[in-house]
N, C-alpha and C positions, 0 to 999 in steps of 0.2 A: 160018907161025907165027901163032898167034891174037893179035890186037891186044888190048892191055890196056884195059879199060873204066875211065875216070877218073870217079870220083864227083863230082857237082856240089858246088861249094864254097859255103859260107855265111859271109859276113863278119859278125863280131860287132862291133857299134858301141856305144861308151860315150861319152855326153856328160858332161863333168865341169866343175864350177866350184867350186873350193876344197873338194874332197872328200878331203883327205888322211886323214881319220879312217877312211874306208871303202874307198878305192880299191884297196888291196892285196888285201883280201878279195874284191872284185869281180873283179879281174884273175885272181887265182889260180883262181877258180871256173871260168873258161873255158879255162885253159891245158891242161886235160885233154881238151878237145874236139879231135880230130885233124883236120887239114886245114882249119881255120877261121882265115882271116886276122883279125887283131884291130886295130881302129882306135879310138884315143882322140881325141875331139873336145875340144880345149882351149878351153873357153868363158871365156877370159881369167882363168885361175887366178892368184891372188896368193899361194898357198901352195905346198907341195911336192908337189902332186898328180901332176904330170907326172914329176917325178924319181922318186917312189915307184913309179909305174906302170912306168917304164922299168926300174927295178931288179928288179922282179918278172918282167916279161915278156921283157926283153932285146931281141934283134933281131926277135922276133916282132911287136912292137908298132910300129904306124905312127901317128904323131901328126899330126893335122890341126888347124890353128888356125882357130877360128871368126872370121869377119869382124866388124868393128865394125858397129853398136854392140853386138852380142852379144845374148844372150837365148836361151831354150830353142828357139823355132822356128827362129831363124837357125842355131843350132848343129846342130839336127837336119837341116836342109837341107844344111849343109856336110858332114855325115856321109853323107847320101844321095848327094850329088854325088861323094863320094870312092869309092863302092863300085865294084869292078872285077869282082865275081862275079855269077853269075846270081841268087843268093839272098842275103838279109841278115836280121839280127835285132838287136834292141836289148837292152841290159842297162843299167839305171840304175846310177849310180856307187855308190849305197848299198845295192844288192841283190846277189844272187848266183844263178848257175845251179846246178842239180843235175846231176851227171855223167850223160851219155847223152842229154841234151835235144837236142843238135844232130843226132844221127843220126835221131831220130824226126821232127823237124821237116823235115829235108832229105828224108827218104823221102816224107813227105806232099806236099811241094812238087814233088818229082821225079815223083810219080804224077799230077800235074795240078792240085793246089790252087794258088791264087794267094796265099792267106794261111793260115797254120797257127798254132794256138794251143792251149794246154793249161790245166789247172787250175793254181792258184797256192797255195803255202803262205804264209800271212800270219804274220809274226813282229812282236813289239814291238821297235821300234828301239832303245830304251834298254836293256832287259834281255836282248834276244835270244830271249825266251820264245816258243814256238809258240802262236799264238792260234787259228787255224782254217784249214781248207782251203777255198778259194774255188773252187767248181765252175762249169762252164758249164751253165746250165739246159737241161733237155731241150727246152723250147719254142724255144730258140735253135738247138739241134742239128738240129732237123728241117728247117731251111731251109739249103740249100746256099749260097744268097746271103742272109745274115741281115738281111732288111728290118726285123725287129723292133728293130734297133738304133736306128731312128728314133723309137721309142717311149721308149727309155731305154737308157743304156749298161748292158747286162746282162752284159758280159764281166768276168771277174775283173780284167783289165788291158787297156788299149787300146794302150799302148806295147809291152807284152811279147809281141809277136807276131813270127813269122818271115814273110817276104814275098818275092814275086818282084820283084826290083829294077825291072824294066821296068814292072810294073803300078803301083807307087807313083809312078814318074816320069810315066807316061802320065796319071795322075789329077791331075797338077800339083804334086806334092810338097807340102811344108809351107807353109801360109799364114803369112807372117811377121807378120801382124796378129792372129792368133789365138793367144793366150798362155794356157796352162794346160790347154786341151783340144786342142792342136794335133794330137796323135796321133789322137784320136777324130774330129776334123774330117776328117783325111785318110782314115781308115777309112770314114767315111760316104760320101765321094766315090768310094772304091773300090767300096763296096757298090752305089752308084747306077749304076756302070758295069757291074754284073753279075758282079763277081769271085766266084770260088768259094772257100769256106772249108773247112778241115779242123779239126775239134774233137777233140783228143786227150783222153783221160781221166786220164792220168798227170799228176803235178805235177813240172814240171822247172824251177821258178823259185821262189826264196824272196824275198818282198817284205818289206822292213822298214819299218814304218809309224811316222811321227813326227808329233806334233801340229802342228809348224810347217811341214809339207810344203806344196808348192804347191797340192795338191788340197784342203787344208783352208780355203783362202780362198774361201768359198762364194759371196760376192757377185761376185767376179771370175769364178769358174767359171761361174756362171749367165749372166752377160753374154756371156762367150765362147761358151758353148753356144748361146745364142740366135743369135749371129752365124753360127755354123756351120750351124745348122738352117735359117736363112733362105736359104741357098744352094739349097735344094731345094723344088721345087714339090709342093704337097700331092697333086695328082692323079697325079703321077709316082710318089709313094710309095704311093698307093693301088694303082696298077698293079703295083708291085714286090711288095707284100704279097699281093695276089690271085694273082699268078703263082707265089708260093711256097706257095700252097695254103691261105692263111688265110681263114676265113669272113668274110663281109661285115661282120658286127657287130664282130668282133675287129679287122678293118682300121679300122673307124671309131673304135674305142677307141685304136688306135695314133695316129690323126690327132688325137684329143682331147689325148692326152699331148704330142704334138709341138707342137700349137698353144700349150699352156700353157708349155712350155719356151721357145717363141719369144716369149712375152709377148703373145699374141693371144687374149684370152679370148672375144671375140665369135666368132671362128672356132671356138674350142673348143665354145662353146654350139651352134653349127650342127652340128658333127660329133656332139655328144652326143645330139642327137635321132635320129641314125642309129644310134648305138651302143646306145642304150637307149631305144627308143620307149616311149611311155606305155603301150602294150598289153603290154609285156614282163612276164613273170612276175617279181614282186619277190623271190621266193625262189630264183630260178635263179642258179646259179654258172656263168658262161659258160666259164671255163677253170679247172678245179680244179688243173691242173698248171701254170698260167700265173703271170705276175708279180703279178696282181691277183685272187687267189682269193676274191672277196667276193660276197655276194648282191647282185643287181642293184638291189634297192630301196635299200640303203645306198649303193652305189656311185654311183647316179644322183643321189641327194639330196645326198651329200657333194660330188660334183664340180660339180653345178649351183650349190649354195650358194657354193662356192669361186669359180667363174667370176663369179657376180654380185658378190661382194666385189671381185674384180679389175676388173670393168667400172666400178664406182663408181656412186654415186647410187641403188643398189638394195639398200640394207642391210637394210631390213625384209623384203624377199623372201629375201635371203640368210639372215637369221635363221630364217625359217620352214623353209627347206630344210634347214639345218644342225640344227635341232631335230628335224626328221623323221629325219635320219640318226642322231642320237643315240638316238632312240627305237627305231630298228631295231637298232642295234649301237653301244654306247658305245665310242669309240676316242679315243686321245690327239689325233690330228689333227682329229677332229670337234670335240672340246672346245676346242682351241686356236682354230680358225677361228670357232666360235660366239662365243668370247670377243671376237675382233676385231669381229664384227658388233655385239655388245652394247656394246662400247666406243664404236663409232661412233654408236650410238643413245643415248649419254649415260647408260649404265647401268653405271657404272664398278665398283661393288661386285660385281654379277653377273659382270662380265667377269673380275675378278681371281679369283673363285671358279672360273671355268672354266679359267683358266690354271693354277691350282694343281691342279685335277683332272687336267689333261693331264699335268703333271709326275709326279703319283702313278702314273698309268697307264703312263708311260714315263719313268723316272728318267733325267735328263740330257738331256731333250728341249730342244734349243736354242731353237727358236721360242717355245715356251711360257715358258721362263725369261726370255728377252729381253722378251717382252710383259708379263710379270708385274712388271717393274721400269721399264717405259717410261712416260713421261708420255702419249705417244700410241702405243698398241699398233698395230703395222703389219706384223708378221711373219706372213704367210699361208703355210701349207703347201699348195703347189699340187697335190701328188700324194700319194696314200696312201703312208704310210711303208713302207719295204721290209720284206717278210716273208722274203726270201731273204738268207742271210748275205752280207755285203759288207764291204769294207774300211772303210766309214764307221762301222762299229760298234765299232772297236777301242778307242776312248776310253771 
């Protein structure tokens, strides 16, 4: 008699704190996935979240209580510790899966991937209206181990992945001190260990975006991201990017971006000279299909001026560079940062004009709006604004 092949199982994990308004929708969306154990991590709910989830899922649901003092990283680690299957995947309590997702992700993991992810459909959380599809960029797809994530989080979602349980555990699990980017922090450590990724093209996940979500606390997010990136040595990331086939100058630009997110502008200036040497053609676009499809003349001037602002004490030099960037290509981020330089040089009227100009070029631009009303303008846009559709645009 031929033995029956048992398909690998994937545990679906949901962390919830007071999610009574959305938990039924989330749980129902994964009940159609056959053979997937379902775990709800109760992050000290004070409402009916757990009762409602049990009512929908019945005996299929296992509830795990997050230990004190709670918080998302603690709850995610409790979920990871509870997994008894080879594979696992997350679902946020206010989102939902699209039927068929589990089969695709499990097939990718069973074929040798350590992490599998797909496109995401972004919806407005209040109205439910579809906003846009968030794709995985082609320049990320070309790396089996996506070292470009050290440049910026280019994924539609970092929590919304399926993974080999042993790989996440071997990378150390969730850092309980990193809040807000705890999933991205773990993914970076997984990438640094050489994990292989599968990038599907279908959308199997609906994300509902809310203005009050954790990811909208930008100050806290940036501080946590800096903590996560400082765990990784620049030269190690250079080796990873080079091994993935990226050209030397592209690798140097990755390091510029990484240094700025780490809050290390002096290091960013050092890598900038490698990324865009003085002899580089100012009209060249290094990566037309990349995250920064800008002419090198503008990119170098904008990034150098920005770094000089961040270093401090070199505001006149920063103004010169940012004026050069504006002359090459007028942009909202260039106008904003030039305004900061002018404000520091006691040219307040000119500075306000630049902030207003930045808002005209990009309505709703937060840094420019804050600078325009601040007694001491200090909001510096460290990176070129995204040109690729992202969840940050929904507002």
